[in-house]
C-alpha positions in Angstrom: 99.8 65.9 130.8 96.2 65.6 131.9 95.3 62.6 134.0 91.6 62.7 135.0 88.2 61.0 134.9 86.5 62.1 131.7 83.7 63.8 133.6 86.2 65.9 135.6 88.1 66.9 132.4 85.1 68.4 130.7 85.5 72.0 132.0 83.4 73.7 129.3 84.3 76.0 126.4 84.2 79.2 128.5 86.7 77.8 131.0 89.0 76.5 128.2 88.9 80.0 126.6 89.9 81.6 129.9 92.6 79.0 130.3 94.0 79.9 126.9 94.0 83.6 127.8 95.8 82.8 131.1 98.5 80.9 129.3 98.8 83.7 126.7 99.3 86.2 129.5 102.0 84.0 131.1 103.8 83.7 127.7 103.6 87.4 127.0 104.5 88.7 130.5 108.0 89.3 132.0 107.2 87.0 134.9 110.5 87.6 136.6 109.7 91.3 136.9 106.4 90.8 138.7 106.2 91.8 142.3 104.5 89.5 144.8 100.7 90.0 145.1 97.6 89.8 142.9 97.8 90.8 139.2 94.4 91.1 137.5 94.2 89.7 134.0 90.4 89.7 133.5 89.1 90.7 137.0 87.9 87.9 139.1 87.7 85.5 136.1 91.4 85.3 135.6 94.1 86.7 137.9 97.6 85.7 139.1 98.9 85.5 142.6 102.7 85.9 142.5 104.4 84.7 145.6 107.9 84.1 147.0 107.9 81.3 149.5 110.3 78.8 151.1 109.5 75.3 150.1 109.1 72.6 152.7 109.0 68.8 153.0 105.8 67.3 151.6 105.0 65.7 155.0 104.7 69.3 156.4 101.9 70.2 154.0 98.3 69.2 153.4 96.5 69.0 150.1 94.3 71.9 149.1 91.5 72.1 146.5 89.1 74.7 145.1 85.6 74.5 143.6 85.3 77.7 141.6 88.8 78.0 140.1 91.5 75.9 138.5 95.1 76.8 139.2 98.0 77.2 136.8 101.1 76.8 138.9 104.0 78.5 137.0 107.5 78.5 138.4 109.5 81.7 137.9 112.6 81.0 140.1 113.6 77.9 142.0 112.1 74.4 141.9 108.7 73.2 143.1 107.6 69.7 143.8 103.8 69.5 143.5 101.7 66.5 144.5 98.2 65.9 143.0 95.6 63.4 144.0 91.9 62.8 143.2 90.1 65.1 145.6 87.3 62.5 146.2 89.9 60.1 147.6 91.4 62.6 150.1 89.8 63.0 153.6 88.7 66.6 154.3 90.5 68.2 157.2 89.3 71.7 156.8 85.8 72.3 155.4 85.4 74.3 152.1 85.1 78.0 152.6 83.3 79.5 149.7 84.6 83.1 150.4 88.2 81.8 149.9 87.4 79.0 147.5 89.6 76.7 149.6 89.5 73.5 151.5 92.3 71.3 153.0 92.6 67.6 152.7 94.8 64.7 154.0 96.7 62.2 152.0 94.6 59.6 150.2 94.5 56.1 151.7 96.2 54.7 148.6 99.6 56.5 148.4 99.9 55.3 144.8 97.1 57.7 143.9 99.4 60.7 144.5 101.3 62.0 141.4 104.5 64.0 142.0 105.7 66.6 139.4 108.9 68.5 139.6 108.6 72.0 138.1 111.5 74.1 137.1 111.6 77.7 135.8 109.3 78.2 132.8 107.3 75.0 133.6 103.7 74.8 134.7 101.1 72.4 136.1 97.3 72.9 135.8 95.2 71.6 138.7 91.4 71.7 138.1 88.9 71.4 140.9 89.0 67.6 140.8 92.7 67.6 141.8 93.7 68.1 145.4 97.2 69.5 145.2 100.1 70.0 147.5 102.1 72.9 146.1 105.5 74.4 147.2 107.1 71.2 148.3 110.8 71.0 148.5 113.1 69.1 146.2 115.5 68.0 148.9 116.3 70.8 151.3 113.9 73.8 151.7 114.7 76.5 149.2 113.3 79.9 147.9 110.6 79.6 145.2 109.1 82.4 143.2 105.9 81.3 141.4 102.7 82.5 139.9 99.4 80.8 140.7 97.1 81.9 137.9 93.4 81.4 139.0 91.0 80.6 136.2 87.3 80.6 136.8 85.7 77.3 135.9 
């Protein structure tokens, strides 16, 4: 599912090629065997951050967004509720840091602009730079989550 303004969805051929490589890597890798940490796929153009975290209530998290990378959120173990919203409709609460390709945002004024997706093992969600996203939210009570966030240079 892709929900976007047309201009935001046009990521370019090079990005789409890198996204295809990232998805191929996920499909061909024993994800459950990966240790937490960074796993290079194509250097800084495509890499995966594998993490084990405890999910938390959505109200305890802020939205995040990136300028240089899109994220492929892939659940290995557990369940993840992830919220997305148009980044332009979310108030910035922590300025963008280019070195980390990261900024934090509050909830949009119109709560109906937030889309919630439940991911289970083997499922993924792609968040391009136009999407602020609130990952690792709990489905009910906090629980263990092992996931890969594959970073794809746009």
